[in-house]
N, C-alpha and C positions, 0 to 999 in steps of 0.2 A: 659589816657586809657589803660586798657591792653587787650590783646588779647580776654580772653573769655566774657570782656564787650563789645565786637563788635559781639559775639557770634561765636568764633572761639575757638572751641574744640580741644586738641590738645591729640590722642590718647583714651584709653578706663580708662586709672586709677583715682583715687578718689586722687584730691589735699588736703594736709591741709588746719587749716583756713585761713592761710595769701596766699595761693599757694605760697610759700618762702621761703627758706634755712631758715630763722628764725623759721619756723615749726618744727624744730628738736630744743628739750626742749634746752636753755641755751645759743643758737647759737645766737649773735647778730652782728648786720649791722650799720656803720656808715661811712657818707660821708664828705667831705669837697670839695665842686664846685668852679672852680676858673674862673671866664669870663669877660674879661673887655680888653675895646681897640677895634679898629676898622681900616680897613685899610689896608696898605702895613708894611708889616711884617718888624718889627726891632730887631734885635737879644738884648735879654735882654731887651724891655720894651713892648712887644707883635704883635700882637695882642695874647692875655692869653685865651684858651680855654681848660684846663686841671683839674685836683685835684688828689683825691686818696679818697680809698677806705679802711676800715678796719674791717675784721670779726674775730670777738673774738669767740673760739671755743666752749665754756661752762661758765658758770655762774662765775666760779673761775679764776686763773689765769694760764693759760697753762704753763707759767715757770715753776710753782710749781709741776703741774699736768699736763704731756704731755701724750699726744695719741695717740694710734696705727694709721698710716696715711700710704698710700701707693701712687706712683704718676706713669705718664704713658704721654709720649708725641707721639703725633699724626706726628707733624713736629717739629723741632729743632731747627729752626729760631726765636728763644727768651730765654728768661732768668726766671727763678726762682729762686732766691737765697737759700741758702740753703738744696738745694737737694740732694748735695752726705752724709751729715750726716744723711738727714732722709734717703735716701734707703739703707745704712749702714744700722742705726739700727731701722725701720719702725716708727720711733719716731716723732711728732708734738709738739715741745717744745718753740714755740711762736705763738703769733697772726698771720694773713695773710692779708698782703696790697696787694692792687693793685694800678699801677699808670702807668704814661708815662714812655718808653724806658729810656730817661734820667735823672728821678729821681728815679729811682732805689737806687740807694747809700745812697743818703738824708735820703730816707724813713726808707732804711734798719736800717741808724744810729741812725733815731729816734725810731724806736722800741727797740734800743739796749738801749735808756735812759731811757724808760720807765721799762726796767727791770731793771737798775741801782736806779732807784727812787724808786723803788718797795722795796730796799735794798738788792739789790741780787748779789752775787758775777759773772758779767757775762761774759758768756763764750759762749751763744748761739747764734746758725746760726739762724739769723730771714729768717722768708720765704715772699719773695715781690715777685709777679709779675709784669709783665708788658708788655703793647703792645704800637704799634707808633702812637702818634697822628700828626705827623707831618707838615699834610695838612692843618687842619684847629688851631692849636696851633702852637706857638713862640716854639718850642722844648729846642731847644739850647740856649735859656732863662734858663732855669732849674726853674721854678718860685713855683716850691713846694718846700715849706721850713717844717723843723722840726712842727714847731708850728701846719702846718694842719693837719700834722700824728698825732699830740697828741689831737687835736681838733675831729678830727672822731675819735679817740680813745676815749675820754671822751664821745663822745655823741651818742654811738654805743648804736641800742635799739633792743627790739627783737619782735619787730610787724612788720606790713609791712615794705616794702623795696620800697626806690624812686629807681626807674628805669630810664633808658633813658640816657638825656645828663647830669649826674650826676657825682661824685666822679672822680672815676679814669677813667669811662666811658664817659668824657665830651666832647671832643673833638673825639673821635671814629668814624668808616663807618663801615658800614657792607654792605655787597652785595649790594653795591653800593648807598645804603640809610644811613641818620643819622645811627650810633649805640651807643654802649653805654652797660649799666649795664641792666641786667634782670635777673631775679631769676623766681624760680618755684618748687613745692614739689609735692611728693606723697605719700601715706599711704598704706601700705600693709603690712599685713600678722602681724598688732600690731607696725610695726617699722616704722621709717618716715625715707625719704629719699629726700634731700633737694639739689636744683643747684644753684650758682651764678654765670653769665659770663660776661665777659669785651668782649664784641663783636667787634672786628676791622677786618672784614674777607671776603671773598667769593666775588662771581662775582653776578652781577645782572641777566644774563641770566640762571643760575645755579640754583637761589633762588627757594625751592620748600619748599610747606606747606602743612601736611596732603597727601602726597603724589603727592601732583598735582603742576605739574612746574609753578608757578606764574610768573617767572621773565620776562619769554616774553610777557607775556599777559598785563601786568602793562605799564602806560602810557609811551612812548619814550621820554626820555628827557640825555642830556650830563650825564656822569657817573663820577666821582671821585676816583683814589685808590681801583680800582679791585686789587682780585687776589690776596692781600698780605696785610702784616699787624695786624696778630694774632688774637687769640683768647684762653682766659684764663679761666676754670673753674673749679670751687671748688663746690666739693660735700662733704656733710653733709650728718651721718646716726648715729642712734640712735642703730642699730642692733651690737650686740657684735660680730667685726671683727677682725680679725688675721691682720697685716701688706699685707700680700700675697692677702688677700682677699681686702682688702681697694683699692691695686693695679688694680685689678680684674676691680673693681667697676668703678674706674677711667679711666681706659681704654675704659668702653662701654662709657663714657660722647663723645667720638671719633664717637661713631654710631647717637648719637644723631646728632654732628654738620654735618654728612655726610647726613642724613633723609633732613636737611633744605637746603643741595645740595651742604656743605663746604667740600675741597678735601685735603686738609691740601698743599696746593699749594705752589711751591719751596721757596718763600718770606714770607711765613707764620707760624710763630713760634705758634703750637697748645700745650699747654701743659694742664693737668688735674690732679687735686689731691684732692684725698678724703682721711677723717678725721673720726674714729668712737669715738662716745662717750660712748659706748658702756661696756667702764674701765676705770673708774676713780680712781685707785686704783694703777693707773701703778708708780713705783719709780720714784722721783723727779732727778732731771738731775743735779741738783746744786751742786757745787763741794764740800759745805759744809754739804749736805744731808745725813744723817743716812741709809744707804742701805740695805734694808732686803736681807738676802742670800738668800731667795727663794720669791713668793708669786704667787698668782692663780687669772685666768683670766677666765671668760666667754667665750666661741666661739660659732657661729653659723656654722652649720654642713653646709662644702659645697654644699652636696647633695638640700640644702634648699636655694640656694644661687640666683636660676636664677631670683625667683619676683622680688630681686631687682637690676637685669640688667637690665629688663624693665623700672621698674623706673626710674632709673637714663637715658636711651635714651629716656625716652616722657619728663622728667624734663628739661634734655637739650635741646631740640627741642621749648618746648615751654619757655623756658626762654630766646632763642635767639629771639622767634617772640616776646615776651614781650620786649626784648628790643628796638625790631626796630621802633613798635607801638607805644612804649611808647617815642622814641625821635622825637623831633620836627626838621622843617627845621632850621638849623642854618648856617650863617655867619662868617668866620674866616679869617685868615691869609691871605692877599693878597686879601679880597672880595673874597675869594674861599665861593657859595653857594652850601651845601650839602642838598637835600629835604630827611625831614622826609615823612615814609611810614605811608599815611594814612590808617588805622584799618577799617575803611567804607570801601574804595577801594578794600582794600586788599579782606573782607570779602565777597563782590560784585564779586569778580571774582574767588572765590575758589566754588560759587555757579552757575557759570553761563559757 
């Protein structure tokens, strides 16, 4: 169940039909979830609590039809590959994948394989973000394989998005509770903004929902892995934005993190990427493409961007809460158990 199914409404904005990043037309999301084994950790064998999530930015090939994009780091104790190129050119030229820290390389290579399989002369720098699932998962065993990335890519859909302990979020912990994947959207001024997070950050006592400090009011219990671990947020919009405007929207995702009590702690890697599908006519970056000398784009005036800022903030906060209430209690490596946040309990705390 999601936050709104428990009567928890974040902010005042209007969600899209799925209240998900897939409400931005063309955006698709796929997960491969890997759960097996129990008991003591044996490197290379398990227990395994991990996976990969793939986001396809539009209905075509991002390799052939790049999009304007921008990046913001709240705290840089993390990794998103391909960012030097993205910051230089303001262009997203690949799908986006999210996984665990130790599997970034194999996931990146798998995205290159997908480009090569499409008959392209591969040069792009795929975008892969990570957070660390080493408490619940045998992370050193590097259990994510190329075929898992290909599966998530093939199965990516444009409908409701599975949340909680799925895909790249399978082994994540958020504010001392079980965390993982969450998503939400807002429709404003005829445009849609969608956010997807891989939430693995925060402290229990700082957890805040709708401005209410709920962390200290929730049942006391042993808490694992607080104040570190990271959050990656992907923002999508169909508003016609230029790269600097995408960067500004990405920055506002950090305010959504702050509204839930996140602080970009020292060992938390908090990175946010925003892409816009508002201009699909950008020249291909393929080496053999016939690039025009000039091309035209449409851009939203900066004077009209504030509603999108608020949409990102609200959708990020709701995506984090969705990740928390969707994720069920999980026992992982070395029999560590991380409790899921019961949505009904959270709703009751918010009203008392």
